[in-house]
C-alpha positions as CSV (number, residue, x, y, z in Angstrom):
1,M,17.3,4.3,10.3
2,A,20.0,1.8,10.6
3,V,19.7,-1.7,9.2
4,L,20.8,-4.5,11.6
5,C,23.5,-6.9,10.4
6,D,23.5,-10.6,11.0
7,S,25.3,-10.5,14.3
8,E,23.0,-7.8,15.6
9,L,20.0,-9.7,14.4
10,L,21.1,-12.8,16.3
11,A,21.8,-10.7,19.4
12,T,18.4,-9.0,19.1
13,L,16.7,-12.4,18.8
14,D,18.6,-13.8,21.8
15,A,17.7,-10.8,23.9
16,G,14.0,-11.2,23.0
17,Q,13.8,-7.7,21.4
18,L,12.8,-9.5,18.1
19,E,10.9,-12.7,17.9
20,V,10.8,-15.0,14.8
21,D,9.0,-18.2,15.6
22,P,10.2,-20.8,14.8
23,K,13.7,-19.3,15.1
24,P,15.4,-19.4,11.7
25,P,18.4,-21.7,11.2
26,V,21.8,-20.0,10.8
27,D,21.9,-20.4,7.0
28,H,18.7,-18.2,6.8
29,F,20.8,-15.2,7.9
30,T,22.4,-13.0,5.2
31,P,24.7,-10.1,6.1
32,C,21.7,-7.8,6.6
33,S,18.5,-9.9,6.6
34,I,16.7,-13.0,7.7
35,D,15.2,-15.3,5.0
36,L,11.6,-16.2,5.8
37,T,9.8,-19.2,4.3
38,L,6.5,-19.8,2.6
39,G,3.8,-21.2,4.8
40,V,1.1,-23.7,3.6
41,E,-1.7,-21.3,2.9
42,L,-1.8,-20.0,-0.7
43,K,-5.0,-18.4,-2.0
44,R,-6.1,-16.7,-5.2
45,W,-9.0,-14.3,-5.9
46,K,-12.0,-15.9,-7.6
47,P,-13.5,-14.1,-10.6
48,A,-15.7,-11.4,-9.1
49,G,-18.5,-11.5,-11.6
50,G,-19.2,-7.7,-11.8
51,I,-18.4,-7.0,-8.1
52,T,-16.4,-3.8,-7.4
53,I,-14.5,-3.6,-4.2
54,D,-14.5,-0.1,-2.6
55,P,-11.8,0.2,0.1
56,A,-13.0,3.8,0.8
57,D,-16.4,2.6,1.8
58,P,-16.8,2.9,5.6
59,K,-18.3,-0.6,5.6
60,F,-15.3,-2.1,3.8
61,N,-14.1,-5.2,5.7
62,F,-11.2,-7.1,4.1
63,A,-11.7,-10.3,6.1
64,Q,-15.3,-10.4,5.0
65,I,-14.5,-9.9,1.3
66,A,-11.6,-12.3,1.5
67,S,-13.8,-15.0,3.0
68,S,-16.2,-14.8,0.1
69,L,-13.7,-14.2,-2.8
70,L,-10.5,-16.0,-2.0
71,E,-10.1,-19.7,-2.9
72,P,-7.3,-22.1,-2.2
73,M,-4.7,-22.6,-4.9
74,P,-4.8,-26.1,-6.4
75,L,-2.0,-28.2,-4.9
76,D,0.0,-30.9,-6.6
77,S,0.8,-34.3,-4.9
78,T,3.7,-32.8,-3.0
79,G,1.6,-29.8,-1.6
80,A,3.2,-27.3,-4.0
81,V,1.3,-24.9,-6.2
82,V,2.2,-23.6,-9.7
83,I,1.8,-19.9,-10.3
84,N,1.3,-19.1,-13.9
85,P,2.4,-16.0,-15.7
86,Q,0.2,-12.9,-14.9
87,E,-1.3,-14.7,-11.9
88,F,-1.6,-13.1,-8.5
89,L,-2.0,-15.0,-5.2
90,L,-1.8,-14.4,-1.5
91,G,0.5,-16.5,0.7
92,I,1.7,-16.2,4.3
93,T,5.0,-16.8,6.0
94,H,5.6,-19.9,8.0
95,E,7.2,-17.8,10.7
96,R,5.5,-15.5,13.1
97,V,7.3,-12.2,13.6
98,H,7.0,-9.9,16.7
99,L,8.6,-6.5,16.9
100,P,7.8,-5.2,20.4
101,S,7.4,-1.4,20.4
102,S,9.8,-1.2,23.3
103,S,12.5,-2.7,21.2
104,R,12.5,0.3,18.9
105,L,12.6,-1.9,15.8
106,C,10.6,-2.0,12.6
107,A,11.3,-4.1,9.5
108,R,10.7,-4.4,5.7
109,V,9.8,-7.5,3.8
110,E,11.4,-7.8,0.4
111,G,11.4,-10.5,-2.2
112,R,14.5,-12.5,-3.0
113,S,16.6,-11.8,-6.1
114,T,16.6,-15.4,-7.3
115,L,12.8,-15.4,-7.5
116,A,12.7,-11.8,-8.9
117,R,14.8,-12.8,-11.8
118,L,12.2,-15.4,-12.7
119,G,9.6,-12.6,-12.7
120,L,8.1,-13.3,-9.3
121,G,7.3,-10.3,-7.2
122,V,6.9,-11.2,-3.5
123,H,5.3,-8.7,-1.1
124,V,4.8,-6.4,-4.0
125,T,3.5,-3.4,-2.0
126,A,3.4,-2.2,1.6
127,P,6.7,-3.7,2.7
128,T,6.7,-2.0,6.1
129,I,6.4,-4.1,9.2
130,H,5.6,-1.6,11.9
131,A,7.0,-1.4,15.5
132,G,4.5,-3.4,17.6
133,W,3.7,-5.9,14.9
134,N,3.0,-9.5,16.0
135,G,1.8,-12.2,13.5
136,K,2.6,-14.0,10.4
137,I,3.3,-11.9,7.3
138,A,0.9,-12.0,4.4
139,L,2.6,-12.0,1.0
140,E,1.2,-10.5,-2.2
141,I,2.8,-12.7,-4.9
142,A,2.6,-11.6,-8.5
143,H,4.1,-13.4,-11.5
144,H,5.4,-11.1,-14.1
145,G,7.5,-13.7,-16.0
146,N,6.8,-16.0,-18.9
147,V,7.3,-19.5,-17.4
148,P,5.2,-21.2,-14.7
149,I,6.9,-21.3,-11.3
150,R,6.4,-24.1,-8.7
151,L,6.1,-22.8,-5.1
152,V,6.4,-25.3,-2.3
153,P,5.8,-24.6,1.4
154,G,9.2,-24.1,3.2
155,L,10.7,-22.3,0.2
156,R,12.8,-19.2,1.2
157,I,10.3,-16.7,-0.3
158,C,11.3,-13.3,1.2
159,Q,13.7,-11.5,3.4
160,L,13.1,-9.6,6.6
161,I,15.3,-6.5,6.9
162,V,15.2,-5.1,10.4
163,E,15.8,-1.5,11.2
164,Q,16.5,0.4,14.4
165,L,14.0,3.3,15.1
166,F,15.2,6.6,16.6
167,G,13.0,6.8,19.7
168,T,10.2,4.7,21.1
169,P,6.9,5.0,19.1
170,R,4.1,6.8,21.0
171,A,1.4,5.8,18.5
172,R,-0.2,2.5,19.0
173,L,-0.2,0.2,15.9
174,R,-3.7,0.2,14.4
175,T,-4.2,-2.5,11.9
176,A,-6.9,-5.1,11.2
177,F,-4.1,-7.6,10.6
178,Q,-2.4,-7.6,13.9
179,N,-1.9,-11.3,15.2
180,Q,-2.8,-12.7,11.8
181,T,-2.4,-16.3,11.2
182,T,-4.0,-16.5,7.7
183,V,-4.0,-14.4,4.5
184,K,-7.4,-13.1,5.6
185,G,-6.1,-11.7,8.9
186,P,-6.5,-12.9,12.5
187,L,-8.9,-15.8,13.2
């Protein structure tokens, strides 16, 4: 796969082969990625009290579990949250990303080095954004450092690295998270 550079990313956005809404400002483009920002929804898992989640169970339903076990992170007076060392939370990008299958594009979401050097892992697993994806991107955020970190909506939290696929995918994207607008999935 070939990674698109900034000029190709802009051309792809202008041609409608990639959608990022709202369109990022020019200073959010790096030589080979687009910085995405943190949205307003930040949630953490409540203590489960003896509950075990079994993703292999045919009745497993992430949205249902998330509805009962996720709680909003406490906000300060500016709308920011503080993530403490060893905490894990779920956030979502402010931007909606659409990679039409016909565009022959897929992407990866990676953290930013500035935050990583503080111990913050952003989108710690499953970085692939498949061809055909449409929605905001849920972010798994883990704090491996030693000092609390303040996260404010609008912070450049991750980068979208867009890649050209060889060929047009035949398989249809099958995910419960298509068109998601919240960390729980689509509403």
